A tleap script that builds the chain and sets N, CA, C and O, in Angstrom:
source leaprc.protein.ff14SB
mol = sequence {
  NMET THR THR ALA ASN GLN CYS PRO ALA GLU
  GLY GLU VAL LEU ALA VAL TYR TYR LYS ILE
  VAL GLU VAL HIE LYS GLY ALA VAL LYS THR
  LEU PHE HIE GLY LEU ASN GLY SER ARG THR
  ILE PRO VAL GLY GLU TRP LEU THR ALA ASP
  LYS LYS LEU VAL HIE ASP GLY THR SER LYS
  THR GLN TYR LEU SER GLY TRP HIE VAL LEU
  PRO THR LEU LYS GLU CYS GLU GLU TYR LEU
  GLU ILE PHE THR LYS ARG LEU ASP LEU LEU
  CYS ILE VAL PRO CYS GLU VAL ARG GLY GLU
  VAL ARG PRO LYS VAL HIE SER ARG SER ASN
  VAL PHE LEU ALA ASP GLN ILE LYS ILE LEU
  PRO PRO LEU THR ARG LEU PRO HIE SER ASN
  GLN THR GLY CGLU
}
set mol.1.N position { -5.957 -22.198 -5.477 }
set mol.1.CA position { -6.522 -20.946 -5.724 }
set mol.1.C position { -8.027 -21.198 -5.625 }
set mol.1.O position { -8.571 -20.838 -4.580 }
set mol.2.N position { -8.712 -21.723 -6.502 }
set mol.2.CA position { -10.101 -21.853 -6.528 }
set mol.2.C position { -10.278 -23.401 -7.036 }
set mol.2.O position { -9.356 -23.988 -7.602 }
set mol.3.N position { -11.449 -23.957 -6.800 }
set mol.3.CA position { -11.801 -25.248 -7.135 }
set mol.3.C position { -13.027 -25.174 -7.882 }
set mol.3.O position { -13.836 -24.283 -7.625 }
set mol.4.N position { -13.269 -26.134 -8.898 }
set mol.4.CA position { -14.649 -26.226 -9.554 }
set mol.4.C position { -15.450 -27.355 -8.906 }
set mol.4.O position { -14.992 -28.447 -8.569 }
set mol.5.N position { -16.689 -26.942 -8.782 }
set mol.5.CA position { -17.965 -27.955 -8.375 }
set mol.5.C position { -18.644 -28.222 -9.577 }
set mol.5.O position { -18.943 -27.218 -10.223 }
set mol.6.N position { -18.971 -29.325 -10.052 }
set mol.6.CA position { -19.918 -29.656 -11.027 }
set mol.6.C position { -21.183 -29.186 -11.129 }
set mol.6.O position { -21.539 -28.640 -12.174 }
set mol.7.N position { -22.020 -29.326 -10.088 }
set mol.7.CA position { -23.343 -28.940 -10.144 }
set mol.7.C position { -23.993 -28.288 -8.675 }
set mol.7.O position { -23.519 -28.518 -7.563 }
set mol.8.N position { -24.949 -27.598 -8.895 }
set mol.8.CA position { -25.381 -26.639 -7.730 }
set mol.8.C position { -26.055 -27.624 -6.850 }
set mol.8.O position { -26.333 -28.723 -7.331 }
set mol.9.N position { -26.423 -27.294 -5.315 }
set mol.9.CA position { -27.231 -28.000 -4.535 }
set mol.9.C position { -28.601 -28.113 -5.262 }
set mol.9.O position { -28.976 -27.162 -5.948 }
set mol.10.N position { -29.256 -29.072 -5.163 }
set mol.10.CA position { -30.701 -29.193 -5.460 }
set mol.10.C position { -31.665 -28.092 -5.063 }
set mol.10.O position { -31.680 -27.733 -3.886 }
set mol.11.N position { -32.377 -27.596 -5.846 }
set mol.11.CA position { -33.406 -26.530 -5.316 }
set mol.11.C position { -32.859 -25.328 -4.808 }
set mol.11.O position { -33.552 -24.542 -4.161 }
set mol.12.N position { -31.609 -25.123 -5.067 }
set mol.12.CA position { -30.750 -23.842 -4.714 }
set mol.12.C position { -31.253 -22.653 -5.165 }
set mol.12.O position { -31.590 -22.743 -6.346 }
set mol.13.N position { -31.449 -21.486 -4.647 }
set mol.13.CA position { -31.823 -20.356 -5.438 }
set mol.13.C position { -30.567 -19.609 -5.931 }
set mol.13.O position { -29.553 -19.573 -5.233 }
set mol.14.N position { -30.632 -19.071 -7.021 }
set mol.14.CA position { -29.529 -18.498 -7.930 }
set mol.14.C position { -29.818 -17.094 -8.021 }
set mol.14.O position { -30.933 -16.642 -7.758 }
set mol.15.N position { -28.686 -16.279 -8.445 }
set mol.15.CA position { -29.104 -14.990 -8.961 }
set mol.15.C position { -27.991 -14.710 -10.129 }
set mol.15.O position { -26.900 -15.276 -10.186 }
set mol.16.N position { -28.405 -13.871 -10.913 }
set mol.16.CA position { -27.510 -13.568 -12.219 }
set mol.16.C position { -26.770 -12.390 -11.899 }
set mol.16.O position { -27.457 -11.483 -11.430 }
set mol.17.N position { -25.343 -12.129 -12.052 }
set mol.17.CA position { -24.801 -11.157 -11.967 }
set mol.17.C position { -23.824 -11.041 -13.024 }
set mol.17.O position { -23.864 -11.870 -13.933 }
set mol.18.N position { -22.950 -10.127 -13.033 }
set mol.18.CA position { -22.164 -9.969 -14.515 }
set mol.18.C position { -20.726 -9.693 -13.970 }
set mol.18.O position { -20.453 -9.146 -12.902 }
set mol.19.N position { -19.791 -10.213 -14.983 }
set mol.19.CA position { -18.226 -10.367 -14.691 }
set mol.19.C position { -17.528 -10.105 -15.987 }
set mol.19.O position { -17.942 -10.581 -17.044 }
set mol.20.N position { -16.333 -9.251 -15.892 }
set mol.20.CA position { -15.646 -8.836 -16.862 }
set mol.20.C position { -14.476 -9.956 -16.777 }
set mol.20.O position { -13.886 -10.342 -15.767 }
set mol.21.N position { -14.300 -10.384 -18.171 }
set mol.21.CA position { -13.428 -11.468 -18.388 }
set mol.21.C position { -12.529 -11.099 -19.677 }
set mol.21.O position { -12.937 -10.178 -20.384 }
set mol.22.N position { -11.403 -11.720 -20.007 }
set mol.22.CA position { -10.738 -11.636 -21.282 }
set mol.22.C position { -11.132 -12.981 -21.988 }
set mol.22.O position { -11.238 -14.043 -21.374 }
set mol.23.N position { -11.349 -12.828 -23.403 }
set mol.23.CA position { -11.504 -13.860 -24.049 }
set mol.23.C position { -10.535 -13.742 -25.218 }
set mol.23.O position { -10.623 -12.872 -26.085 }
set mol.24.N position { -9.601 -14.693 -25.169 }
set mol.24.CA position { -8.520 -14.885 -26.158 }
set mol.24.C position { -8.417 -16.348 -26.876 }
set mol.24.O position { -8.331 -17.349 -26.166 }
set mol.25.N position { -8.425 -16.439 -28.137 }
set mol.25.CA position { -8.522 -17.462 -28.912 }
set mol.25.C position { -9.470 -18.505 -28.355 }
set mol.25.O position { -9.151 -19.693 -28.290 }
set mol.26.N position { -10.698 -18.016 -27.936 }
set mol.26.CA position { -11.766 -18.928 -27.396 }
set mol.26.C position { -11.689 -19.267 -26.096 }
set mol.26.O position { -12.498 -20.087 -25.661 }
set mol.27.N position { -10.714 -18.704 -25.255 }
set mol.27.CA position { -10.495 -19.231 -24.101 }
set mol.27.C position { -11.142 -18.184 -22.943 }
set mol.27.O position { -10.931 -16.999 -23.202 }
set mol.28.N position { -11.704 -18.382 -22.022 }
set mol.28.CA position { -12.073 -17.311 -21.181 }
set mol.28.C position { -11.205 -17.404 -20.032 }
set mol.28.O position { -11.007 -18.439 -19.397 }
set mol.29.N position { -10.588 -16.035 -19.743 }
set mol.29.CA position { -9.669 -15.828 -18.627 }
set mol.29.C position { -10.080 -14.846 -17.627 }
set mol.29.O position { -10.778 -13.876 -17.921 }
set mol.30.N position { -9.639 -15.096 -16.409 }
set mol.30.CA position { -9.875 -13.965 -15.435 }
set mol.30.C position { -9.022 -12.989 -15.585 }
set mol.30.O position { -7.944 -13.216 -16.135 }
set mol.31.N position { -9.336 -11.767 -15.140 }
set mol.31.CA position { -8.411 -10.524 -15.128 }
set mol.31.C position { -6.953 -10.638 -14.374 }
set mol.31.O position { -5.897 -10.216 -14.845 }
set mol.32.N position { -7.094 -11.214 -13.263 }
set mol.32.CA position { -6.061 -11.443 -12.237 }
set mol.32.C position { -5.942 -12.773 -11.764 }
set mol.32.O position { -5.328 -13.594 -12.445 }
set mol.33.N position { -6.422 -13.068 -10.745 }
set mol.33.CA position { -6.184 -14.265 -10.108 }
set mol.33.C position { -6.758 -15.548 -10.865 }
set mol.33.O position { -7.791 -15.381 -11.514 }
set mol.34.N position { -6.266 -16.615 -10.841 }
set mol.34.CA position { -6.817 -17.779 -11.625 }
set mol.34.C position { -7.368 -18.807 -11.006 }
set mol.34.O position { -7.587 -18.693 -9.800 }
set mol.35.N position { -7.715 -20.047 -11.702 }
set mol.35.CA position { -8.093 -21.187 -11.092 }
set mol.35.C position { -7.132 -22.322 -11.245 }
set mol.35.O position { -6.793 -22.635 -12.386 }
set mol.36.N position { -6.628 -23.011 -10.152 }
set mol.36.CA position { -5.779 -23.849 -10.015 }
set mol.36.C position { -4.367 -23.524 -10.873 }
set mol.36.O position { -3.845 -24.341 -11.631 }
set mol.37.N position { -3.939 -22.404 -10.653 }
set mol.37.CA position { -2.755 -21.946 -11.255 }
set mol.37.C position { -2.873 -21.425 -12.743 }
set mol.37.O position { -1.895 -21.054 -13.391 }
set mol.38.N position { -4.110 -21.435 -13.194 }
set mol.38.CA position { -4.174 -20.833 -14.634 }
set mol.38.C position { -5.375 -19.735 -14.569 }
set mol.38.O position { -6.373 -19.912 -13.870 }
set mol.39.N position { -5.166 -18.566 -15.385 }
set mol.39.CA position { -6.363 -17.637 -15.500 }
set mol.39.C position { -7.405 -18.252 -16.170 }
set mol.39.O position { -8.542 -17.860 -15.906 }
set mol.40.N position { -7.229 -19.274 -17.110 }
set mol.40.CA position { -8.286 -19.726 -17.904 }
set mol.40.C position { -9.484 -20.512 -17.214 }
set mol.40.O position { -9.261 -21.616 -16.717 }
set mol.41.N position { -10.558 -20.035 -17.187 }
set mol.41.CA position { -11.754 -20.777 -16.445 }
set mol.41.C position { -12.811 -21.426 -17.553 }
set mol.41.O position { -12.934 -21.012 -18.706 }
set mol.42.N position { -13.464 -22.405 -17.029 }
set mol.42.CA position { -14.366 -23.116 -17.873 }
set mol.42.C position { -15.707 -22.226 -17.780 }
set mol.42.O position { -15.955 -21.342 -16.959 }
set mol.43.N position { -16.522 -22.707 -18.865 }
set mol.43.CA position { -17.806 -21.983 -19.024 }
set mol.43.C position { -18.761 -22.995 -18.673 }
set mol.43.O position { -18.472 -24.167 -18.914 }
set mol.44.N position { -20.128 -22.640 -18.007 }
set mol.44.CA position { -20.822 -23.709 -17.712 }
set mol.44.C position { -20.577 -24.603 -16.469 }
set mol.44.O position { -21.336 -25.553 -16.279 }
set mol.45.N position { -19.612 -24.364 -15.658 }
set mol.45.CA position { -19.179 -25.190 -14.595 }
set mol.45.C position { -19.219 -24.180 -13.209 }
set mol.45.O position { -19.081 -22.958 -13.265 }
set mol.46.N position { -19.416 -24.880 -12.092 }
set mol.46.CA position { -19.338 -24.124 -10.926 }
set mol.46.C position { -18.068 -23.993 -10.546 }
set mol.46.O position { -17.321 -24.970 -10.497 }
set mol.47.N position { -17.631 -22.622 -10.194 }
set mol.47.CA position { -16.300 -22.359 -9.664 }
set mol.47.C position { -16.426 -21.943 -8.228 }
set mol.47.O position { -17.397 -21.246 -7.936 }
set mol.48.N position { -15.672 -22.240 -7.406 }
set mol.48.CA position { -15.724 -21.996 -5.974 }
set mol.48.C position { -14.454 -21.257 -5.680 }
set mol.48.O position { -13.370 -21.834 -5.768 }
set mol.49.N position { -14.560 -19.924 -5.313 }
set mol.49.CA position { -13.458 -19.008 -4.667 }
set mol.49.C position { -12.664 -19.569 -3.438 }
set mol.49.O position { -13.311 -19.874 -2.436 }
set mol.50.N position { -11.568 -19.693 -3.448 }
set mol.50.CA position { -10.726 -19.879 -2.277 }
set mol.50.C position { -10.627 -18.766 -1.483 }
set mol.50.O position { -9.809 -17.874 -1.707 }
set mol.51.N position { -11.411 -18.755 -0.563 }
set mol.51.CA position { -11.441 -17.336 0.385 }
set mol.51.C position { -10.139 -17.351 1.127 }
set mol.51.O position { -9.734 -18.301 1.796 }
set mol.52.N position { -9.499 -16.166 0.941 }
set mol.52.CA position { -8.237 -15.695 1.779 }
set mol.52.C position { -7.955 -14.379 1.843 }
set mol.52.O position { -8.390 -13.662 0.942 }
set mol.53.N position { -7.292 -13.889 2.752 }
set mol.53.CA position { -7.122 -12.460 2.632 }
set mol.53.C position { -6.057 -11.955 1.494 }
set mol.53.O position { -4.918 -12.411 1.388 }
set mol.54.N position { -6.531 -11.101 0.797 }
set mol.54.CA position { -5.659 -10.618 -0.451 }
set mol.54.C position { -5.716 -9.187 -0.448 }
set mol.54.O position { -6.483 -8.573 0.294 }
set mol.55.N position { -4.871 -8.592 -1.313 }
set mol.55.CA position { -4.650 -6.995 -1.538 }
set mol.55.C position { -5.060 -6.679 -3.051 }
set mol.55.O position { -4.939 -7.482 -3.976 }
set mol.56.N position { -5.517 -5.505 -3.144 }
set mol.56.CA position { -5.674 -5.077 -4.571 }
set mol.56.C position { -4.396 -4.478 -4.927 }
set mol.56.O position { -3.997 -3.502 -4.291 }
set mol.57.N position { -3.640 -5.028 -5.992 }
set mol.57.CA position { -2.612 -4.327 -6.598 }
set mol.57.C position { -1.638 -3.926 -5.601 }
set mol.57.O position { -1.114 -4.794 -4.902 }
set mol.58.N position { -1.283 -2.469 -5.434 }
set mol.58.CA position { -0.414 -1.980 -4.743 }
set mol.58.C position { -0.998 -1.410 -3.539 }
set mol.58.O position { -0.312 -0.748 -2.761 }
set mol.59.N position { -2.336 -1.657 -3.335 }
set mol.59.CA position { -3.040 -1.340 -2.074 }
set mol.59.C position { -2.680 -2.026 -0.950 }
set mol.59.O position { -2.324 -3.204 -0.990 }
set mol.60.N position { -2.751 -1.333 0.117 }
set mol.60.CA position { -2.434 -1.995 1.602 }
set mol.60.C position { -3.665 -2.444 2.144 }
set mol.60.O position { -3.688 -3.156 3.148 }
set mol.61.N position { -4.841 -2.023 1.460 }
set mol.61.CA position { -6.371 -2.445 2.098 }
set mol.61.C position { -6.237 -4.108 1.705 }
set mol.61.O position { -5.841 -4.581 0.640 }
set mol.62.N position { -6.680 -4.795 2.870 }
set mol.62.CA position { -7.071 -6.200 2.594 }
set mol.62.C position { -8.292 -6.594 2.692 }
set mol.62.O position { -9.021 -5.988 3.477 }
set mol.63.N position { -8.848 -7.768 1.877 }
set mol.63.CA position { -10.164 -8.156 1.981 }
set mol.63.C position { -10.160 -9.582 1.598 }
set mol.63.O position { -9.255 -10.184 1.020 }
set mol.64.N position { -11.429 -10.089 2.046 }
set mol.64.CA position { -11.533 -11.579 1.843 }
set mol.64.C position { -11.900 -11.883 0.368 }
set mol.64.O position { -12.949 -11.370 -0.020 }
set mol.65.N position { -11.242 -12.593 -0.462 }
set mol.65.CA position { -10.962 -12.843 -1.790 }
set mol.65.C position { -12.579 -13.646 -2.043 }
set mol.65.O position { -13.229 -14.238 -1.182 }
set mol.66.N position { -12.914 -13.454 -3.374 }
set mol.66.CA position { -13.879 -13.774 -3.932 }
set mol.66.C position { -14.042 -13.638 -5.346 }
set mol.66.O position { -13.239 -12.857 -5.856 }
set mol.67.N position { -14.907 -14.211 -6.165 }
set mol.67.CA position { -15.406 -13.733 -7.700 }
set mol.67.C position { -15.638 -12.546 -7.726 }
set mol.67.O position { -16.470 -12.260 -6.865 }
set mol.68.N position { -15.218 -11.481 -8.451 }
set mol.68.CA position { -15.646 -10.074 -8.659 }
set mol.68.C position { -16.811 -9.923 -9.728 }
set mol.68.O position { -16.614 -9.978 -10.942 }
set mol.69.N position { -18.022 -9.731 -9.142 }
set mol.69.CA position { -19.018 -9.601 -10.084 }
set mol.69.C position { -19.766 -8.291 -9.804 }
set mol.69.O position { -19.543 -7.694 -8.750 }
set mol.70.N position { -20.653 -7.812 -10.709 }
set mol.70.CA position { -21.608 -6.786 -10.584 }
set mol.70.C position { -22.946 -7.191 -10.681 }
set mol.70.O position { -23.283 -8.163 -11.356 }
set mol.71.N position { -23.852 -6.383 -9.938 }
set mol.71.CA position { -25.186 -6.991 -10.106 }
set mol.71.C position { -26.107 -6.564 -11.254 }
set mol.71.O position { -27.225 -7.051 -11.423 }
set mol.72.N position { -25.472 -5.471 -12.156 }
set mol.72.CA position { -26.377 -5.252 -13.178 }
set mol.72.C position { -25.260 -5.095 -14.489 }
set mol.72.O position { -24.059 -4.839 -14.409 }
set mol.73.N position { -26.037 -5.325 -15.641 }
set mol.73.CA position { -25.272 -5.074 -16.921 }
set mol.73.C position { -24.621 -3.689 -16.894 }
set mol.73.O position { -23.442 -3.399 -17.098 }
set mol.74.N position { -25.617 -2.931 -16.609 }
set mol.74.CA position { -25.274 -1.328 -16.859 }
set mol.74.C position { -24.132 -0.905 -15.779 }
set mol.74.O position { -23.182 -0.215 -16.148 }
set mol.75.N position { -24.255 -1.330 -14.471 }
set mol.75.CA position { -23.135 -1.137 -13.624 }
set mol.75.C position { -21.682 -1.856 -14.327 }
set mol.75.O position { -20.648 -1.198 -14.208 }
set mol.76.N position { -21.626 -2.993 -14.943 }
set mol.76.CA position { -20.661 -3.696 -15.392 }
set mol.76.C position { -20.195 -2.941 -16.549 }
set mol.76.O position { -18.988 -2.806 -16.749 }
set mol.77.N position { -21.066 -2.446 -17.315 }
set mol.77.CA position { -20.519 -1.446 -18.347 }
set mol.77.C position { -19.767 -0.383 -18.147 }
set mol.77.O position { -18.747 -0.066 -18.758 }
set mol.78.N position { -20.443 0.318 -17.027 }
set mol.78.CA position { -19.809 1.337 -16.403 }
set mol.78.C position { -18.552 1.307 -15.840 }
set mol.78.O position { -17.698 2.163 -16.071 }
set mol.79.N position { -18.372 0.195 -14.985 }
set mol.79.CA position { -17.155 -0.241 -14.383 }
set mol.79.C position { -16.093 -0.735 -15.575 }
set mol.79.O position { -14.879 -0.722 -15.378 }
set mol.80.N position { -16.599 -1.106 -16.646 }
set mol.80.CA position { -15.594 -1.390 -17.824 }
set mol.80.C position { -14.817 -0.245 -18.275 }
set mol.80.O position { -13.654 -0.350 -18.666 }
set mol.81.N position { -15.470 0.859 -18.219 }
set mol.81.CA position { -14.854 2.203 -18.784 }
set mol.81.C position { -13.686 2.460 -17.992 }
set mol.81.O position { -12.927 3.330 -18.419 }
set mol.82.N position { -13.385 1.863 -16.901 }
set mol.82.CA position { -12.048 2.157 -15.906 }
set mol.82.C position { -10.858 1.488 -16.802 }
set mol.82.O position { -9.760 2.045 -16.806 }
set mol.83.N position { -11.025 0.540 -17.407 }
set mol.83.CA position { -9.869 -0.111 -18.028 }
set mol.83.C position { -9.501 0.586 -19.298 }
set mol.83.O position { -10.268 1.214 -20.028 }
set mol.84.N position { -8.158 0.378 -19.467 }
set mol.84.CA position { -7.424 1.083 -20.453 }
set mol.84.C position { -6.642 0.225 -21.389 }
set mol.84.O position { -6.301 0.626 -22.502 }
set mol.85.N position { -6.343 -1.038 -20.895 }
set mol.85.CA position { -5.579 -1.949 -21.767 }
set mol.85.C position { -6.242 -3.177 -22.123 }
set mol.85.O position { -7.137 -3.626 -21.407 }
set mol.86.N position { -5.839 -3.799 -23.262 }
set mol.86.CA position { -6.189 -5.005 -23.670 }
set mol.86.C position { -7.766 -4.991 -23.762 }
set mol.86.O position { -8.441 -5.939 -23.360 }
set mol.87.N position { -8.304 -3.848 -24.321 }
set mol.87.CA position { -9.709 -3.512 -24.437 }
set mol.87.C position { -10.416 -4.558 -25.565 }
set mol.87.O position { -11.631 -4.751 -25.616 }
set mol.88.N position { -9.513 -5.141 -26.382 }
set mol.88.CA position { -10.066 -5.974 -27.580 }
set mol.88.C position { -10.211 -7.137 -27.060 }
set mol.88.O position { -10.774 -7.958 -27.783 }
set mol.89.N position { -9.803 -7.563 -25.777 }
set mol.89.CA position { -10.110 -9.032 -25.250 }
set mol.89.C position { -11.057 -8.921 -24.203 }
set mol.89.O position { -11.457 -9.968 -23.693 }
set mol.90.N position { -11.554 -7.658 -23.730 }
set mol.90.CA position { -12.322 -7.773 -22.505 }
set mol.90.C position { -13.774 -8.081 -23.071 }
set mol.90.O position { -14.166 -7.733 -24.184 }
set mol.91.N position { -14.469 -8.750 -22.181 }
set mol.91.CA position { -15.896 -9.158 -22.527 }
set mol.91.C position { -16.674 -9.205 -21.189 }
set mol.91.O position { -16.047 -9.543 -20.185 }
set mol.92.N position { -18.005 -8.892 -21.089 }
set mol.92.CA position { -18.725 -9.113 -19.976 }
set mol.92.C position { -19.608 -10.165 -20.218 }
set mol.92.O position { -20.322 -10.274 -21.215 }
set mol.93.N position { -19.541 -10.917 -19.299 }
set mol.93.CA position { -20.483 -12.389 -19.280 }
set mol.93.C position { -21.268 -12.346 -18.053 }
set mol.93.O position { -20.865 -11.848 -17.002 }
set mol.94.N position { -22.449 -12.910 -18.240 }
set mol.94.CA position { -23.457 -13.110 -17.223 }
set mol.94.C position { -22.982 -14.496 -16.560 }
set mol.94.O position { -22.498 -15.431 -17.197 }
set mol.95.N position { -23.192 -14.471 -15.237 }
set mol.95.CA position { -22.997 -15.623 -14.464 }
set mol.95.C position { -24.004 -15.757 -13.353 }
set mol.95.O position { -24.561 -14.813 -12.791 }
set mol.96.N position { -24.200 -17.229 -13.064 }
set mol.96.CA position { -25.124 -17.359 -11.962 }
set mol.96.C position { -24.315 -17.187 -10.871 }
set mol.96.O position { -23.099 -17.213 -11.057 }
set mol.97.N position { -24.756 -17.013 -9.753 }
set mol.97.CA position { -23.948 -16.879 -8.199 }
set mol.97.C position { -24.720 -17.476 -7.246 }
set mol.97.O position { -25.950 -17.425 -7.233 }
set mol.98.N position { -23.974 -18.093 -6.375 }
set mol.98.CA position { -24.565 -18.717 -5.446 }
set mol.98.C position { -23.633 -18.773 -3.966 }
set mol.98.O position { -22.454 -18.420 -4.018 }
set mol.99.N position { -24.144 -19.167 -2.852 }
set mol.99.CA position { -23.634 -19.133 -1.717 }
set mol.99.C position { -23.408 -17.379 -1.278 }
set mol.99.O position { -24.014 -16.462 -1.833 }
set mol.100.N position { -22.374 -17.206 -0.136 }
set mol.100.CA position { -22.299 -15.791 -0.024 }
set mol.100.C position { -21.943 -14.735 -1.054 }
set mol.100.O position { -20.998 -14.940 -1.816 }
set mol.101.N position { -22.576 -13.736 -1.110 }
set mol.101.CA position { -22.199 -12.490 -1.926 }
set mol.101.C position { -22.189 -11.282 -1.026 }
set mol.101.O position { -23.152 -10.890 -0.366 }
set mol.102.N position { -20.872 -10.682 -1.076 }
set mol.102.CA position { -20.789 -9.626 -0.063 }
set mol.102.C position { -20.082 -8.420 -0.751 }
set mol.102.O position { -19.180 -8.667 -1.551 }
set mol.103.N position { -20.440 -7.107 -0.486 }
set mol.103.CA position { -19.620 -6.017 -1.220 }
set mol.103.C position { -18.442 -5.848 -0.958 }
set mol.103.O position { -18.052 -6.160 0.167 }
set mol.104.N position { -17.639 -5.370 -1.802 }
set mol.104.CA position { -16.325 -5.223 -1.755 }
set mol.104.C position { -16.127 -3.758 -1.306 }
set mol.104.O position { -16.038 -2.932 -2.215 }
set mol.105.N position { -16.059 -3.389 -0.230 }
set mol.105.CA position { -16.407 -2.145 0.477 }
set mol.105.C position { -15.459 -0.961 0.060 }
set mol.105.O position { -15.839 0.209 0.018 }
set mol.106.N position { -14.143 -1.397 -0.255 }
set mol.106.CA position { -13.276 -0.270 -0.389 }
set mol.106.C position { -13.184 -0.074 -2.299 }
set mol.106.O position { -12.237 0.519 -2.816 }
set mol.107.N position { -14.137 -0.581 -2.986 }
set mol.107.CA position { -14.216 -0.414 -4.471 }
set mol.107.C position { -14.737 0.826 -4.788 }
set mol.107.O position { -15.565 1.380 -4.064 }
set mol.108.N position { -14.272 1.354 -5.918 }
set mol.108.CA position { -14.934 2.620 -6.256 }
set mol.108.C position { -16.224 2.264 -6.889 }
set mol.108.O position { -17.141 3.074 -6.756 }
set mol.109.N position { -16.437 1.164 -7.564 }
set mol.109.CA position { -17.596 0.856 -8.048 }
set mol.109.C position { -18.662 -0.256 -7.208 }
set mol.109.O position { -18.304 -0.651 -6.098 }
set mol.110.N position { -19.732 -0.644 -7.685 }
set mol.110.CA position { -20.577 -1.481 -6.963 }
set mol.110.C position { -20.178 -3.046 -7.078 }
set mol.110.O position { -20.968 -3.923 -7.428 }
set mol.111.N position { -19.013 -3.224 -6.774 }
set mol.111.CA position { -18.564 -4.628 -6.986 }
set mol.111.C position { -18.620 -5.375 -5.896 }
set mol.111.O position { -18.344 -4.933 -4.780 }
set mol.112.N position { -19.054 -6.806 -6.174 }
set mol.112.CA position { -19.175 -7.591 -4.963 }
set mol.112.C position { -18.467 -8.939 -5.291 }
set mol.112.O position { -18.185 -9.292 -6.437 }
set mol.113.N position { -18.191 -9.710 -4.071 }
set mol.113.CA position { -17.286 -10.705 -4.038 }
set mol.113.C position { -18.195 -12.133 -3.861 }
set mol.113.O position { -18.733 -12.362 -2.777 }
set mol.114.N position { -18.312 -12.967 -4.873 }
set mol.114.CA position { -19.261 -14.123 -4.565 }
set mol.114.C position { -18.251 -15.511 -4.318 }
set mol.114.O position { -17.164 -15.684 -4.869 }
set mol.115.N position { -18.780 -16.253 -3.539 }
set mol.115.CA position { -18.255 -17.634 -3.177 }
set mol.115.C position { -18.315 -18.378 -4.267 }
set mol.115.O position { -17.343 -19.112 -4.444 }
set mol.116.N position { -19.265 -18.414 -5.147 }
set mol.116.CA position { -19.242 -19.531 -6.353 }
set mol.116.C position { -20.162 -18.620 -7.541 }
set mol.116.O position { -21.138 -17.881 -7.410 }
set mol.117.N position { -19.364 -19.045 -8.743 }
set mol.117.CA position { -20.086 -18.634 -9.902 }
set mol.117.C position { -20.263 -19.616 -10.997 }
set mol.117.O position { -19.628 -20.666 -10.897 }
set mol.118.N position { -21.001 -19.446 -11.992 }
set mol.118.CA position { -20.709 -20.273 -13.323 }
set mol.118.C position { -21.223 -19.291 -14.334 }
set mol.118.O position { -22.333 -18.758 -14.366 }
set mol.119.N position { -20.158 -19.143 -15.194 }
set mol.119.CA position { -20.208 -18.400 -16.469 }
set mol.119.C position { -21.299 -19.053 -17.272 }
set mol.119.O position { -21.407 -20.262 -17.480 }
set mol.120.N position { -22.045 -18.155 -17.668 }
set mol.120.CA position { -23.114 -18.746 -18.579 }
set mol.120.C position { -22.908 -18.367 -20.273 }
set mol.120.O position { -22.701 -17.248 -20.743 }
set mol.121.N position { -23.018 -19.512 -20.923 }
set mol.121.CA position { -22.921 -19.171 -22.402 }
set mol.121.C position { -24.154 -18.626 -22.921 }
set mol.121.O position { -25.185 -18.824 -22.278 }
set mol.122.N position { -24.197 -17.780 -24.299 }
set mol.122.CA position { -23.030 -17.668 -24.888 }
set mol.122.C position { -22.286 -16.537 -24.621 }
set mol.122.O position { -22.812 -15.560 -24.088 }
set mol.123.N position { -20.885 -16.564 -24.995 }
set mol.123.CA position { -20.180 -15.345 -24.643 }
set mol.123.C position { -20.231 -14.296 -25.685 }
set mol.123.O position { -19.875 -14.555 -26.834 }
set mol.124.N position { -20.647 -13.154 -25.348 }
set mol.124.CA position { -20.772 -11.889 -26.293 }
set mol.124.C position { -19.930 -10.775 -26.100 }
set mol.124.O position { -20.108 -10.140 -25.061 }
set mol.125.N position { -19.003 -10.381 -26.922 }
set mol.125.CA position { -18.139 -9.361 -26.908 }
set mol.125.C position { -19.049 -8.056 -26.911 }
set mol.125.O position { -19.905 -7.884 -27.780 }
set mol.126.N position { -18.837 -7.242 -25.993 }
set mol.126.CA position { -19.759 -5.961 -25.756 }
set mol.126.C position { -18.639 -4.868 -26.293 }
set mol.126.O position { -17.457 -4.858 -25.951 }
set mol.127.N position { -19.228 -4.019 -27.141 }
set mol.127.CA position { -18.479 -2.835 -27.485 }
set mol.127.C position { -17.933 -2.078 -26.323 }
set mol.127.O position { -18.561 -2.218 -25.274 }
set mol.128.N position { -16.908 -1.318 -26.305 }
set mol.128.CA position { -16.190 -0.745 -25.236 }
set mol.128.C position { -16.007 0.781 -25.818 }
set mol.128.O position { -15.324 0.905 -26.835 }
set mol.129.N position { -16.516 1.800 -25.292 }
set mol.129.CA position { -16.258 3.107 -25.778 }
set mol.129.C position { -14.793 3.581 -25.973 }
set mol.129.O position { -14.470 4.338 -26.888 }
set mol.130.N position { -13.880 3.055 -25.001 }
set mol.130.CA position { -12.512 3.332 -25.247 }
set mol.130.C position { -11.698 2.605 -26.354 }
set mol.130.O position { -10.569 2.955 -26.698 }
set mol.131.N position { -12.519 1.358 -26.974 }
set mol.131.CA position { -11.938 1.029 -27.981 }
set mol.131.C position { -11.635 1.863 -29.414 }
set mol.131.O position { -12.354 2.835 -29.648 }
set mol.132.N position { -10.779 1.567 -30.192 }
set mol.132.CA position { -10.600 2.355 -31.359 }
set mol.132.C position { -10.821 1.295 -32.634 }
set mol.132.O position { -10.564 0.097 -32.515 }
set mol.133.N position { -11.247 1.794 -33.670 }
set mol.133.CA position { -11.117 0.955 -34.843 }
set mol.133.C position { -12.388 0.074 -35.125 }
set mol.133.O position { -12.486 -0.641 -36.122 }
set mol.134.N position { -13.384 0.196 -34.120 }
set mol.134.CA position { -14.547 -0.584 -34.340 }
set mol.134.C position { -15.789 0.106 -34.726 }
set mol.134.O position { -16.818 -0.539 -34.925 }
savepdb mol mol.pdb
quit
């Protein structure tokens, strides 16, 4: 699915985007597609998307895969409002992005697809307005 690169190219310009992940028992997990057969992904390591044509859920729309990211924390928080399940596990994390970053044109939100990301520590669980009991 994807492969991990240990370090960026020297002198490469990076941007910071935001990603929604699950954090369960200390492990960071993707929401859908995984890394080498596992949804668990490392923090602080470069991850390279395996670019291929994929579908969104039951949608017939195809797009070139990549790491789903949003350009601002505010947009990521707004996108998080769409989610209704497993809210106690969801977390927004900053990530460095490099390589091609392209809009996911059929998305309802300002979602981008990145070739490479690196999840930045520390992980902070952000409150979600749909959560109860907090």
